[in-house]
C-alpha positions, 0 to 999 in steps of 0.5 A: 347080762345079769350075773348072781354073786355068791359068797366065794371069796376071791382075792384081788390086788388090794392097793387102797382103792377109793370107792364112791357112789357119785351121783353126778358120774356119767351113766353109761347104760345098764341092764338093771333089775328094778321092781318092788322086790329089788333095788339097784345101786352102783359102785365106782371101782378105781383102777391102776394104769401103767404104761406098756411100751413094746419095741415092735409089733408083728407086721408081716403078711405070712400068716394072714395073706395081706396086711390091712394097710401098708404105710409109707412116709413120715408121721410127726404128730408131736404128741406121739412117737414120730414114725418113719414107715417103710416097706419091704417086699418080694416080687412076683415073676413075669411068665416068659418075658422076652426082648425080641421076636424072630420070624419063624418062617425065615430060615436064618431067623431074622428078627421081625420085632425089636424091643426097646426098653424105655423106662423102669419105675416102681409104681405104688398106687395110693388108697383113694376114693373117686369123689366125682369129676373135674371141670374137664370131665376127668375123675376126681379123687380124694386120698384116704387116711393121709396123716401128717403134713403134705406140704413137707416132701418126704425122702424115699430110697429104693434098695435091692434087698439082700435078706432072704425073706423065708416063709418058714422059720429057719430054726424050725422049718416046720413052723411059719416064720414071722417078722417084727416091725423093727426087723433089720434087713441087709441091702445089696452093697452100695452103689448097686444096692440103691436103685433110685434114678434120682438119689434125692427123690422126694414125694408129696402125696397128691390126688392129681398124680394120675399119670406117668409121662414117658418117652417111647423109643422106636428102633430107628432112633425116633421118639414120641411121648406116651402117657401111662395111667392106671386102669381106673385112672386113680392116683399113684406114686411113681419112682424112676429106677436106674434104667441101665442097672435094672436092664442088667439085673432083669432085661438082659437076663430074661433068658437065664435060669434065674427067670425060669421059676419063682424060687430061682427068681426070689433067690436071685432078686430078693425084693425091694426095700422102699425106705422113707427117711426124715423127721417130718412130712406125710404118711399114707396107706398104699394100695398094694393089692388093688383090684385094677392095678397092683404095686409093681416094678414096671419095665415100659418098653416099645416093640418096633415091628417089621414085615416083608412085603411081596416081592421085597427082600428087606424088612420094612417098618410096620408098627410100634406097640407100647407095652409093659412087664410088671413084676408085682410086689407080692410074696413075703411083705413086711412093714418097717416102723422106725420110731422117735420119741414124741416131742411133747410128752403126755401131761401128768395124769394122762397116758398114751395109746398108739398102734404101730408104736406098740404103746399100750397100757396095763389096767389093774383092777383095785379092790376094797371091802365093797367088792367083798360086800358084793361077793358075800351077798346074794346080789345081781351084777347087772353091768360092769363097764370100764371107761376111758376119757379122751384128753380133748385139748390134744385129740381134737380131730376124730379122723386122726384119733383111733376109731376103736380101742381093744382090751384083753387079759395078759395071763401068766403062763407055765413058762414064766411069761404071759399069754395075751388072751381074749376076754370072754366078753369079746366073743360071748358078748361081742355086740356089746363089748364096745371099745368104739370112739364115742363123740360129743354133740359137736363131733369131738372125741369123747371116750371109749367104753368096754362092757366087761360084765362077764369078766367081773362076774367070773371073778366075783362068783369064783368061775375064775381066780385069774387076776392077771392085768388087762392090756389096753391097745389100739384095735387092729382089724381083723387080727384082734377079733376072737372069731375069724372065719367062724373059728374061735381063737382066744390068743391075741396077736401082736399085729398093728398097722394103725399109726394113730394115737390117743391121749387118755385121762388116767384114774386120778380122781383129784386131777380128772374128776368124773372123767377119770378112768374108772370101772363102774359096777351096777347091781341089784339086791333084794329089798 
């Protein structure tokens, strides 16, 4: 978009900027007016960068239905904050669960089916892609987006949550509630509050974890082996839970009032906390709302059926039927991120951006007489682009580097705080706004570029005088989009479920040269 600059003066933050017309600076593309009546030029405008480190990000599903990713495990990348990612969730209620059947035609109500509880597990499907078949014809899978070291086992503990997960704000029930990623939750006191069968349970994510083998129990004391698989035979994590304890919490109470309504059930059993613990390991996104199998607490049981044959008075064994009650992880869910300081700090003249850690940067545009020259002359602004270059000695792998960054304005509000606000470029010029990771010819991370022509033009022509700083963060899809479901919302939300980080070169010209963070303005003027 080409914008004309009038003579209205606007006072930007004047902190001794250094402007230069470096001909060797990388051209990022412009829409330039250039003919016999106009000549073009460009200026490089320095920016000031300072860190922003939030204590938490919003990580619940209350307003948006479901988070894009729920992470579980440990991610220790060295250059970024170590993350222990855990999950808390309510459970959905199974309709009319029962533990026996009685023969309706028998006056004394004889039991003709016996239900025997075999195993209780927490089932967590991995996010995986089918990539073909194994040599034996079985489907072959690849786990998606695994971060960290899969050779190091991660400790997992499953706790019974004792904090009521309310959808409404207890202080003002007219408003929705919200939970941050560092929210503290109370579990039921130990030892009952710990649900693991194995208190030292550890896991390593593996694409071949596609089955659960369990022992089925027949009412006469006999047993047999059975194999449980997901409907699409995809891999999943199974955590055995204490069967006797879960039997008393669930199985033995199916007829009680606590299992009659969802409200009663969620007040009785307030959900589970799946907690990762440790300093290193692997972290993986879970498929909590899979199309063929959701995350759930599964009660695997066997039904032994009997019948009375003609001219017989005693029930005799007829059949055995394996079955499962699945209580899905549903309702209110939240991700929990526990952070530890990076073991390797960012180099001097670099800065870090990391999603779930809330690590961002404040970008302040500096001013000097060149900006005033743009204002005072009838020049056309062809393009304004803000570029950030990747430290390629740290971020060598495009798959562990954020695929997109996002920038917005932190505007002062009347309450003395700030309001995160979309730049007009983000929705009026969405197709060219940018922020995507650009790669080198050999597929290495190179830079991120934002087109902020509207923002700069509005400052220069007097459309706005708001010079509040810009904030750079890891992009979160879809909550960072200004337009969702054809509705514009200029308020930027604090969600982020992307744990990846990137190290960027700051604005120091001496240290970073032409790869420094810089704002480039291209213009045209009459000859």
